[in-house]
C-alpha positions in Angstrom: 1.4 -14.1 -18.2 -1.0 -11.4 -17.2 0.0 -9.1 -14.3 3.3 -9.9 -15.1 6.0 -6.7 -16.6 9.7 -7.8 -17.2 12.1 -6.0 -18.5 15.6 -7.2 -20.8 17.4 -5.2 -19.0 19.2 -6.3 -16.2 18.6 -2.4 -14.8 15.2 -1.5 -15.8 12.5 -2.3 -13.3 10.0 -5.6 -12.8 7.0 -6.5 -11.3 5.9 -9.5 -10.1 3.0 -10.0 -8.8 2.6 -6.6 -6.2 5.9 -5.9 -5.6 8.5 -3.8 -7.4 11.6 -4.4 -8.7 14.2 -1.8 -8.9 18.1 -2.3 -9.0 18.5 1.4 -8.0 15.5 2.2 -6.2 17.7 2.1 -2.6 20.5 5.6 -3.7 17.2 7.5 -5.6 15.1 6.7 -2.1 17.9 8.5 -0.3 18.6 10.7 -2.8 15.3 12.2 -2.3 14.7 12.2 1.2 18.2 14.1 1.5 17.4 16.6 -0.8 14.3 17.1 1.6 16.2 17.1 4.1 14.5 14.3 5.9 15.9 11.7 8.6 13.8 8.2 7.8 12.3 8.5 11.2 10.7 11.4 9.5 9.5 10.0 6.0 9.0 7.0 8.2 6.1 9.0 10.1 5.0 10.5 7.3 4.3 7.5 5.1 3.2 4.7 7.8 6.0 2.5 6.8 8.4 1.2 10.0 11.6 3.6 10.0 13.3 -0.1 9.4 11.5 -1.1 6.2 12.4 2.4 4.7 16.8 1.7 6.1 16.3 -1.4 4.3 15.0 -0.4 1.3 17.6 2.7 0.9 20.7 0.2 1.2 19.0 -2.3 -1.5 17.8 -4.9 0.4 13.8 -5.9 -0.6 11.8 -4.7 -3.0 8.5 -2.5 -2.2 5.3 -3.4 -3.1 3.1 -0.6 -5.2 1.2 0.6 -2.0 4.5 1.2 -0.3 6.0 2.8 -3.5 2.8 5.6 -3.5 3.4 5.9 0.4 6.9 6.7 0.3 6.1 9.1 -2.7 3.5 10.4 0.0 6.3 10.5 3.2 8.3 12.4 0.5 6.4 14.8 -0.6 6.8 13.9 -5.0 4.7 12.6 -7.4 5.2 8.8 -7.5 6.7 9.4 -11.1 9.7 11.8 -9.3 10.9 8.0 -7.5 11.5 6.0 -10.8 12.4 9.3 -12.8 15.0 9.6 -10.1 15.8 5.7 -10.2 15.9 6.1 -14.1 18.8 8.5 -13.9 21.3 6.0 -11.0 20.5 3.4 -13.9 21.6 5.4 -16.9 24.8 6.3 -15.2 25.7 3.4 -14.8 25.8 2.2 -18.3 
């Protein structure tokens, strides 16, 4: 199907429509935020995403859209690919 990216691996990213599903995204976001010594409120202010949504994502609840991922990266002051790279590192650690 065009527009859908799926993975045979449970750990791999899956994009269905504009939602990105990554099982270790929350841990990656939390790691990057704490590494930058930022609060969830600071990331929310910088990204324009509600603090409650950032909290939900860090807990592994919900899946951000691609646009939200871009905004999170901007709010954290990292390239978008950095979030994915950290998420993949967490995924490798669970093998």
